[in-house]
All heavy atoms as a GROMACS GRO file, in nm:
protein
  464
    1MET      N    1   9.935  10.737   5.293
    1MET     CA    2   9.797  10.749   5.334
    1MET      C    3   9.784  10.868   5.429
    1MET      O    4   9.859  10.880   5.525
    1MET     CB    5   9.753  10.620   5.403
    1MET     CG    6   9.609  10.623   5.445
    1MET     SD    7   9.548  10.463   5.498
    1MET     CE    8   9.613  10.454   5.662
    2ALA      N    9   9.692  10.956   5.400
    2ALA     CA   10   9.673  11.076   5.480
    2ALA      C   11   9.582  11.046   5.599
    2ALA      O   12   9.486  10.972   5.589
    2ALA     CB   13   9.613  11.187   5.396
    3VAL      N   14   9.616  11.106   5.711
    3VAL     CA   15   9.534  11.092   5.832
    3VAL      C   16   9.464  11.224   5.853
    3VAL      O   17   9.526  11.329   5.851
    3VAL     CB   18   9.620  11.056   5.954
    3VAL    CG1   19   9.536  11.050   6.079
    3VAL    CG2   20   9.693  10.926   5.931
    4ARG      N   21   9.334  11.219   5.873
    4ARG     CA   22   9.257  11.341   5.894
    4ARG      C   23   9.200  11.341   6.035
    4ARG      O   24   9.169  11.237   6.091
    4ARG     CB   25   9.144  11.350   5.793
    4ARG     CG   26   9.194  11.363   5.652
    4ARG     CD   27   9.081  11.379   5.558
    4ARG     NE   28   9.131  11.386   5.422
    4ARG     CZ   29   9.056  11.396   5.316
    4ARG    NH1   30   8.925  11.399   5.328
    4ARG    NH2   31   9.107  11.401   5.196
    5ILE      N   32   9.184  11.460   6.090
    5ILE     CA   33   9.127  11.477   6.222
    5ILE      C   34   8.980  11.514   6.205
    5ILE      O   35   8.947  11.608   6.134
    5ILE     CB   36   9.201  11.588   6.300
    5ILE    CG1   37   9.349  11.554   6.312
    5ILE    CG2   38   9.138  11.609   6.436
    5ILE    CD1   39   9.432  11.666   6.369
    6PHE      N   40   8.891  11.438   6.269
    6PHE     CA   41   8.748  11.461   6.258
    6PHE      C   42   8.691  11.509   6.390
    6PHE      O   43   8.742  11.476   6.498
    6PHE     CB   44   8.674  11.333   6.216
    6PHE     CG   45   8.703  11.290   6.076
    6PHE    CD1   46   8.796  11.191   6.051
    6PHE    CD2   47   8.636  11.348   5.969
    6PHE    CE1   48   8.822  11.151   5.921
    6PHE    CE2   49   8.661  11.308   5.840
    6PHE     CZ   50   8.754  11.210   5.816
    7GLU      N   51   8.585  11.586   6.381
    7GLU     CA   52   8.509  11.628   6.498
    7GLU      C   53   8.412  11.516   6.531
    7GLU      O   54   8.322  11.486   6.455
    7GLU     CB   55   8.433  11.758   6.467
    7GLU     CG   56   8.345  11.806   6.579
    7GLU     CD   57   8.424  11.848   6.701
    7GLU    OE1   58   8.523  11.921   6.687
    7GLU    OE2   59   8.387  11.804   6.810
    8VAL      N   60   8.433  11.450   6.645
    8VAL     CA   61   8.352  11.332   6.679
    8VAL      C   62   8.269  11.353   6.805
    8VAL      O   63   8.225  11.258   6.866
    8VAL     CB   64   8.441  11.207   6.695
    8VAL    CG1   65   8.498  11.166   6.561
    8VAL    CG2   66   8.549  11.231   6.797
    9THR      N   67   8.245  11.477   6.844
    9THR     CA   68   8.167  11.500   6.965
    9THR      C   69   8.018  11.478   6.941
    9THR      O   70   7.945  11.452   7.035
    9THR     CB   71   8.189  11.642   7.018
    9THR    OG1   72   8.157  11.735   6.913
    9THR    CG2   73   8.333  11.661   7.061
   10GLU      N   74   7.974  11.488   6.816
   10GLU     CA   75   7.833  11.464   6.784
   10GLU      C   76   7.811  11.315   6.762
   10GLU      O   77   7.901  11.243   6.720
   10GLU     CB   78   7.792  11.542   6.660
   10GLU     CG   79   7.802  11.692   6.680
   10GLU     CD   80   7.753  11.767   6.559
   10GLU    OE1   81   7.681  11.708   6.477
   10GLU    OE2   82   7.787  11.885   6.547
   11THR      N   83   7.692  11.270   6.787
   11THR     CA   84   7.663  11.127   6.774
   11THR      C   85   7.633  11.086   6.631
   11THR      O   86   7.644  10.969   6.597
   11THR     CB   87   7.542  11.091   6.862
   11THR    OG1   88   7.431  11.171   6.824
   11THR    CG2   89   7.574  11.115   7.008
   12GLU      N   90   7.594  11.179   6.544
   12GLU     CA   91   7.562  11.145   6.407
   12GLU      C   92   7.692  11.126   6.328
   12GLU      O   93   7.770  11.218   6.313
   12GLU     CB   94   7.480  11.256   6.341
   12GLU     CG   95   7.344  11.277   6.405
   12GLU     CD   96   7.269  11.388   6.334
   12GLU    OE1   97   7.296  11.412   6.216
   12GLU    OE2   98   7.184  11.450   6.399
   13SER      N   99   7.713  11.008   6.277
   13SER     CA  100   7.837  10.981   6.203
   13SER      C  101   7.834  11.042   6.063
   13SER      O  102   7.938  11.059   6.000
   13SER     CB  103   7.861  10.831   6.193
   13SER     OG  104   7.756  10.770   6.122
   14ALA      N  105   7.714  11.076   6.011
   14ALA     CA  106   7.705  11.133   5.877
   14ALA      C  107   7.747  11.280   5.876
   14ALA      O  108   7.772  11.335   5.770
   14ALA     CB  109   7.563  11.119   5.825
   15ARG      N  110   7.755  11.343   5.992
   15ARG     CA  111   7.787  11.485   5.998
   15ARG      C  112   7.929  11.509   6.049
   15ARG      O  113   7.954  11.606   6.118
   15ARG     CB  114   7.687  11.556   6.086
   15ARG     CG  115   7.546  11.554   6.029
   15ARG     CD  116   7.456  11.650   6.098
   15ARG     NE  117   7.506  11.785   6.081
   15ARG     CZ  118   7.494  11.880   6.173
   15ARG    NH1  119   7.435  11.855   6.288
   15ARG    NH2  120   7.541  12.000   6.151
   16LEU      N  121   8.022  11.424   6.017
   16LEU     CA  122   8.160  11.446   6.058
   16LEU      C  123   8.219  11.561   5.977
   16LEU      O  124   8.203  11.567   5.856
   16LEU     CB  125   8.244  11.320   6.036
   16LEU     CG  126   8.209  11.199   6.121
   16LEU    CD1  127   8.295  11.081   6.080
   16LEU    CD2  128   8.228  11.229   6.268
   17THR      N  129   8.287  11.650   6.045
   17THR     CA  130   8.350  11.762   5.976
   17THR      C  131   8.502  11.748   5.987
   17THR      O  132   8.555  11.709   6.092
   17THR     CB  133   8.306  11.896   6.036
   17THR    OG1  134   8.340  11.897   6.174
   17THR    CG2  135   8.157  11.918   6.019
   18VAL      N  136   8.570  11.782   5.882
   18VAL     CA  137   8.716  11.773   5.880
   18VAL      C  138   8.774  11.897   5.946
   18VAL      O  139   8.747  12.009   5.905
   18VAL     CB  140   8.768  11.760   5.735
   18VAL    CG1  141   8.919  11.755   5.732
   18VAL    CG2  142   8.709  11.638   5.668
   19LEU      N  143   8.852  11.878   6.050
   19LEU     CA  144   8.915  11.990   6.119
   19LEU      C  145   9.046  12.030   6.052
   19LEU      O  146   9.085  12.146   6.053
   19LEU     CB  147   8.942  11.954   6.266
   19LEU     CG  148   8.819  11.930   6.352
   19LEU    CD1  149   8.861  11.893   6.493
   19LEU    CD2  150   8.731  12.053   6.354
   20GLU      N  151   9.116  11.933   5.996
   20GLU     CA  152   9.243  11.960   5.931
   20GLU      C  153   9.240  11.893   5.794
   20GLU      O  154   9.230  11.772   5.784
   20GLU     CB  155   9.358  11.902   6.015
   20GLU     CG  156   9.494  11.928   5.958
   20GLU     CD  157   9.603  11.873   6.048
   20GLU    OE1  158   9.587  11.878   6.170
   20GLU    OE2  159   9.701  11.823   5.993
   21PRO      N  160   9.249  11.972   5.686
   21PRO     CA  161   9.240  11.912   5.552
   21PRO      C  162   9.364  11.828   5.521
   21PRO      O  163   9.471  11.847   5.579
   21PRO     CB  164   9.232  12.033   5.459
   21PRO     CG  165   9.293  12.144   5.535
   21PRO     CD  166   9.265  12.116   5.680
   22ALA      N  167   9.348  11.736   5.429
   22ALA     CA  168   9.459  11.651   5.387
   22ALA      C  169   9.563  11.736   5.314
   22ALA      O  170   9.528  11.833   5.247
   22ALA     CB  171   9.409  11.540   5.295
   23PRO      N  172   9.689  11.704   5.327
   23PRO     CA  173   9.792  11.781   5.256
   23PRO      C  174   9.779  11.762   5.105
   23PRO      O  175   9.720  11.665   5.058
   23PRO     CB  176   9.923  11.723   5.309
   23PRO     CG  177   9.887  11.590   5.363
   23PRO     CD  178   9.746  11.598   5.408
   24LEU      N  179   9.835  11.857   5.032
   24LEU     CA  180   9.829  11.850   4.886
   24LEU      C  181   9.908  11.730   4.834
   24LEU      O  182  10.012  11.694   4.889
   24LEU     CB  183   9.887  11.976   4.824
   24LEU     CG  184   9.808  12.104   4.842
   24LEU    CD1  185   9.886  12.221   4.784
   24LEU    CD2  186   9.673  12.093   4.777
   25ARG      N  187   9.857  11.673   4.726
   25ARG     CA  188   9.933  11.566   4.661
   25ARG      C  189  10.049  11.629   4.585
   25ARG      O  190  10.049  11.749   4.558
   25ARG     CB  191   9.842  11.489   4.565
   25ARG     CG  192   9.734  11.412   4.636
   25ARG     CD  193   9.653  11.334   4.539
   25ARG     NE  194   9.587  11.428   4.446
   25ARG     CZ  195   9.504  11.392   4.352
   25ARG    NH1  196   9.477  11.266   4.333
   25ARG    NH2  197   9.449  11.482   4.273
   26ARG      N  198  10.148  11.550   4.552
   26ARG     CA  199  10.265  11.602   4.480
   26ARG      C  200  10.225  11.666   4.348
   26ARG      O  201  10.278  11.768   4.307
   26ARG     CB  202  10.366  11.491   4.454
   26ARG     CG  203  10.438  11.447   4.576
   26ARG     CD  204  10.542  11.342   4.542
   26ARG     NE  205  10.610  11.296   4.660
   26ARG     CZ  206  10.703  11.205   4.659
   26ARG    NH1  207  10.740  11.149   4.546
   26ARG    NH2  208  10.762  11.168   4.771
   27ARG      N  209  10.132  11.602   4.278
   27ARG     CA  210  10.088  11.653   4.148
   27ARG      C  211  10.023  11.790   4.164
   27ARG      O  212  10.051  11.883   4.087
   27ARG     CB  213   9.990  11.556   4.085
   27ARG     CG  214   9.946  11.596   3.947
   27ARG     CD  215   9.843  11.505   3.888
   27ARG     NE  216   9.841  11.371   3.948
   27ARG     CZ  217   9.742  11.286   3.934
   27ARG    NH1  218   9.636  11.319   3.863
   27ARG    NH2  219   9.744  11.168   3.990
   28ASP      N  220   9.939  11.805   4.267
   28ASP     CA  221   9.873  11.934   4.290
   28ASP      C  222   9.974  12.042   4.329
   28ASP      O  223   9.966  12.155   4.283
   28ASP     CB  224   9.766  11.920   4.397
   28ASP     CG  225   9.654  11.827   4.357
   28ASP    OD1  226   9.629  11.813   4.235
   28ASP    OD2  227   9.591  11.767   4.446
   29ALA      N  228  10.068  12.006   4.413
   29ALA     CA  229  10.170  12.102   4.455
   29ALA      C  230  10.256  12.144   4.336
   29ALA      O  231  10.291  12.262   4.322
   29ALA     CB  232  10.258  12.042   4.564
   30ARG      N  233  10.289  12.049   4.248
   30ARG     CA  234  10.369  12.081   4.130
   30ARG      C  235  10.293  12.174   4.036
   30ARG      O  236  10.349  12.270   3.982
   30ARG     CB  237  10.409  11.953   4.056
   30ARG     CG  238  10.497  11.977   3.937
   30ARG     CD  239  10.553  11.848   3.877
   30ARG     NE  240  10.448  11.751   3.847
   30ARG     CZ  241  10.438  11.630   3.902
   30ARG    NH1  242  10.527  11.590   3.992
   30ARG    NH2  243  10.340  11.548   3.870
   31ARG      N  244  10.163  12.151   4.018
   31ARG     CA  245  10.082  12.237   3.932
   31ARG      C  246  10.075  12.379   3.988
   31ARG      O  247  10.083  12.477   3.913
   31ARG     CB  248   9.941  12.182   3.917
   31ARG     CG  249   9.933  12.064   3.825
   31ARG     CD  250   9.791  12.017   3.811
   31ARG     NE  251   9.785  11.897   3.729
   31ARG     CZ  252   9.679  11.820   3.718
   31ARG    NH1  253   9.569  11.850   3.784
   31ARG    NH2  254   9.681  11.714   3.641
   32ILE      N  255  10.061  12.390   4.119
   32ILE     CA  256  10.055  12.523   4.180
   32ILE      C  257  10.189  12.595   4.162
   32ILE      O  258  10.192  12.714   4.127
   32ILE     CB  259  10.018  12.511   4.329
   32ILE    CG1  260   9.872  12.466   4.341
   32ILE    CG2  261  10.040  12.643   4.402
   32ILE    CD1  262   9.831  12.434   4.482
   33ARG      N  263  10.301  12.524   4.182
   33ARG     CA  264  10.433  12.586   4.162
   33ARG      C  265  10.451  12.629   4.017
   33ARG      O  266  10.503  12.739   3.990
   33ARG     CB  267  10.544  12.487   4.200
   33ARG     CG  268  10.578  12.486   4.346
   33ARG     CD  269  10.712  12.418   4.372
   33ARG     NE  270  10.727  12.291   4.302
   33ARG     CZ  271  10.693  12.172   4.352
   33ARG    NH1  272  10.641  12.166   4.473
   33ARG    NH2  273  10.712  12.062   4.283
   34GLN      N  274  10.411  12.545   3.923
   34GLN     CA  275  10.426  12.579   3.781
   34GLN      C  276  10.339  12.699   3.745
   34GLN      O  277  10.381  12.787   3.668
   34GLN     CB  278  10.390  12.460   3.693
   34GLN     CG  279  10.493  12.350   3.696
   34GLN     CD  280  10.450  12.228   3.618
   34GLN    OE1  281  10.336  12.217   3.574
   34GLN    NE2  282  10.542  12.134   3.602
   35ARG      N  283  10.218  12.704   3.799
   35ARG     CA  284  10.130  12.817   3.770
   35ARG      C  285  10.191  12.948   3.818
   35ARG      O  286  10.193  13.048   3.746
   35ARG     CB  287   9.994  12.796   3.835
   35ARG     CG  288   9.897  12.909   3.810
   35ARG     CD  289   9.763  12.884   3.875
   35ARG     NE  290   9.704  12.763   3.820
   35ARG     CZ  291   9.630  12.677   3.891
   35ARG    NH1  292   9.607  12.701   4.018
   35ARG    NH2  293   9.578  12.571   3.835
   36TYR      N  294  10.244  12.948   3.941
   36TYR     CA  295  10.304  13.070   3.993
   36TYR      C  296  10.434  13.105   3.920
   36TYR      O  297  10.467  13.223   3.905
   36TYR     CB  298  10.327  13.060   4.144
   36TYR     CG  299  10.200  13.081   4.222
   36TYR    CD1  300  10.148  12.982   4.303
   36TYR    CD2  301  10.130  13.201   4.215
   36TYR    CE1  302  10.031  13.000   4.374
   36TYR    CE2  303  10.013  13.221   4.286
   36TYR     CZ  304   9.964  13.120   4.365
   36TYR     OH  305   9.848  13.139   4.435
   37ALA      N  306  10.508  13.004   3.875
   37ALA     CA  307  10.630  13.031   3.798
   37ALA      C  308  10.595  13.098   3.666
   37ALA      O  309  10.660  13.194   3.624
   37ALA     CB  310  10.707  12.902   3.775
   38ILE      N  311  10.492  13.048   3.598
   38ILE     CA  312  10.451  13.107   3.470
   38ILE      C  313  10.400  13.249   3.492
   38ILE      O  314  10.433  13.340   3.415
   38ILE     CB  315  10.344  13.019   3.403
   38ILE    CG1  316  10.408  12.890   3.354
   38ILE    CG2  317  10.276  13.093   3.288
   38ILE    CD1  318  10.311  12.787   3.304
   39LEU      N  319  10.321  13.270   3.598
   39LEU     CA  320  10.274  13.405   3.626
   39LEU      C  321  10.390  13.500   3.657
   39LEU      O  322  10.388  13.616   3.615
   39LEU     CB  323  10.176  13.403   3.744
   39LEU     CG  324  10.037  13.348   3.714
   39LEU    CD1  325   9.956  13.337   3.843
   39LEU    CD2  326   9.966  13.435   3.615
   40GLY      N  327  10.490  13.453   3.728
   40GLY     CA  328  10.606  13.536   3.759
   40GLY      C  329  10.685  13.571   3.635
   40GLY      O  330  10.725  13.687   3.616
   41ILE      N  331  10.706  13.474   3.548
   41ILE     CA  332  10.780  13.500   3.424
   41ILE      C  333  10.704  13.598   3.335
   41ILE      O  334  10.762  13.691   3.279
   41ILE     CB  335  10.810  13.367   3.350
   41ILE    CG1  336  10.912  13.287   3.430
   41ILE    CG2  337  10.859  13.392   3.209
   41ILE    CD1  338  10.930  13.145   3.380
   42LEU      N  339  10.573  13.578   3.324
   42LEU     CA  340  10.493  13.670   3.243
   42LEU      C  341  10.491  13.810   3.301
   42LEU      O  342  10.498  13.909   3.226
   42LEU     CB  343  10.350  13.617   3.230
   42LEU     CG  344  10.330  13.501   3.135
   42LEU    CD1  345  10.185  13.453   3.139
   42LEU    CD2  346  10.368  13.539   2.994
   43SER      N  347  10.485  13.820   3.432
   43SER     CA  348  10.481  13.953   3.493
   43SER      C  349  10.614  14.026   3.476
   43SER      O  350  10.618  14.149   3.479
   43SER     CB  351  10.444  13.944   3.641
   43SER     OG  352  10.547  13.881   3.714
   44LEU      N  353  10.724  13.952   3.459
   44LEU     CA  354  10.853  14.017   3.436
   44LEU      C  355  10.876  14.048   3.289
   44LEU      O  356  10.940  14.149   3.257
   44LEU     CB  357  10.966  13.928   3.488
   44LEU     CG  358  10.976  13.914   3.639
   44LEU    CD1  359  11.084  13.813   3.676
   44LEU    CD2  360  11.005  14.048   3.703
   45THR      N  361  10.829  13.965   3.198
   45THR     CA  362  10.858  13.986   3.056
   45THR      C  363  10.757  14.078   2.988
   45THR      O  364  10.792  14.145   2.892
   45THR     CB  365  10.860  13.852   2.981
   45THR    OG1  366  10.735  13.785   2.999
   45THR    CG2  367  10.973  13.764   3.029
   46LEU      N  368  10.635  14.082   3.036
   46LEU     CA  369  10.532  14.164   2.971
   46LEU      C  370  10.568  14.312   2.966
   46LEU      O  371  10.550  14.375   2.860
   46LEU     CB  372  10.397  14.142   3.039
   46LEU     CG  373  10.276  14.198   2.967
   46LEU    CD1  374  10.260  14.130   2.832
   46LEU    CD2  375  10.152  14.177   3.050
   47PRO      N  376  10.619  14.373   3.071
   47PRO     CA  377  10.656  14.515   3.061
   47PRO      C  378  10.767  14.540   2.959
   47PRO      O  379  10.764  14.641   2.887
   47PRO     CB  380  10.704  14.551   3.202
   47PRO     CG  381  10.640  14.452   3.291
   47PRO     CD  382  10.630  14.327   3.211
   48PHE      N  383  10.862  14.448   2.947
   48PHE     CA  384  10.970  14.465   2.851
   48PHE      C  385  10.918  14.453   2.708
   48PHE      O  386  10.958  14.529   2.620
   48PHE     CB  387  11.082  14.364   2.875
   48PHE     CG  388  11.158  14.391   3.001
   48PHE    CD1  389  11.143  14.310   3.111
   48PHE    CD2  390  11.245  14.499   3.010
   48PHE    CE1  391  11.213  14.335   3.228
   48PHE    CE2  392  11.316  14.525   3.126
   48PHE     CZ  393  11.299  14.443   3.236
   49VAL      N  394  10.828  14.360   2.685
   49VAL     CA  395  10.770  14.344   2.552
   49VAL      C  396  10.687  14.468   2.517
   49VAL      O  397  10.694  14.518   2.404
   49VAL     CB  398  10.684  14.215   2.545
   49VAL    CG1  399  10.606  14.207   2.417
   49VAL    CG2  400  10.773  14.092   2.560
   50ALA      N  401  10.614  14.519   2.613
   50ALA     CA  402  10.534  14.640   2.589
   50ALA      C  403  10.625  14.759   2.559
   50ALA      O  404  10.597  14.839   2.470
   50ALA     CB  405  10.445  14.669   2.709
   51ALA      N  406  10.735  14.770   2.633
   51ALA     CA  407  10.829  14.880   2.609
   51ALA      C  408  10.892  14.868   2.471
   51ALA      O  409  10.910  14.969   2.401
   51ALA     CB  410  10.937  14.881   2.716
   52LEU      N  411  10.925  14.747   2.428
   52LEU     CA  412  10.982  14.729   2.295
   52LEU      C  413  10.881  14.767   2.187
   52LEU      O  414  10.917  14.828   2.085
   52LEU     CB  415  11.028  14.585   2.275
   52LEU     CG  416  11.155  14.544   2.350
   52LEU    CD1  417  11.182  14.396   2.331
   52LEU    CD2  418  11.272  14.626   2.303
   53CYS      N  419  10.754  14.734   2.208
   53CYS     CA  420  10.650  14.772   2.113
   53CYS      C  421  10.634  14.924   2.106
   53CYS      O  422  10.623  14.982   1.998
   53CYS     CB  423  10.518  14.707   2.150
   53CYS     SG  424  10.516  14.529   2.128
   54VAL      N  425  10.637  14.989   2.221
   54VAL     CA  426  10.623  15.134   2.223
   54VAL      C  427  10.743  15.200   2.156
   54VAL      O  428  10.729  15.295   2.078
   54VAL     CB  429  10.607  15.184   2.369
   54VAL    CG1  430  10.622  15.335   2.378
   54VAL    CG2  431  10.474  15.140   2.426
   55LEU      N  432  10.862  15.149   2.183
   55LEU     CA  433  10.982  15.205   2.118
   55LEU      C  434  10.981  15.179   1.969
   55LEU      O  435  11.024  15.263   1.890
   55LEU     CB  436  11.108  15.147   2.182
   55LEU     CG  437  11.140  15.193   2.324
   55LEU    CD1  438  11.260  15.117   2.378
   55LEU    CD2  439  11.167  15.342   2.325
   56GLY      N  440  10.933  15.063   1.928
   56GLY     CA  441  10.926  15.032   1.785
   56GLY      C  442  10.827  15.120   1.714
   56GLY      O  443  10.852  15.166   1.601
   57VAL      N  444  10.714  15.149   1.774
   57VAL     CA  445  10.614  15.234   1.712
   57VAL      C  446  10.664  15.378   1.712
   57VAL      O  447  10.646  15.452   1.613
   57VAL     CB  448  10.479  15.225   1.788
   57VAL    CG1  449  10.382  15.332   1.743
   57VAL    CG2  450  10.418  15.086   1.768
   58GLY      N  451  10.730  15.419   1.818
   58GLY     CA  452  10.780  15.557   1.827
   58GLY      C  453  10.902  15.581   1.742
   58GLY      O  454  10.933  15.695   1.708
   59HIS      N  455  10.970  15.481   1.704
   59HIS     CA  456  11.092  15.496   1.622
   59HIS      C  457  11.049  15.523   1.482
   59HIS      O  458  11.089  15.592   1.402
   59HIS     CB  459  11.174  15.368   1.630
   59HIS     CG  460  11.310  15.384   1.567
   59HIS    ND1  461  11.330  15.372   1.433
   59HIS    CD2  462  11.431  15.412   1.620
   59HIS    CE1  463  11.457  15.387   1.405
   59HIS    NE2  464  11.521  15.414   1.519
   0.00000   0.00000   0.00000
């Protein structure tokens, strides 16, 4: 269970603002890691695939 810190200096309870957001759930953190892993792999392989295409056309 996540504990959040609220601004409670105002008397209106409907206007509570979150000072510190809840930490990411495991599922969300895993999705973010997977997204960045896929982007990293694509950014490394795309130039090589493009170079092979250019060499194949030029050959």
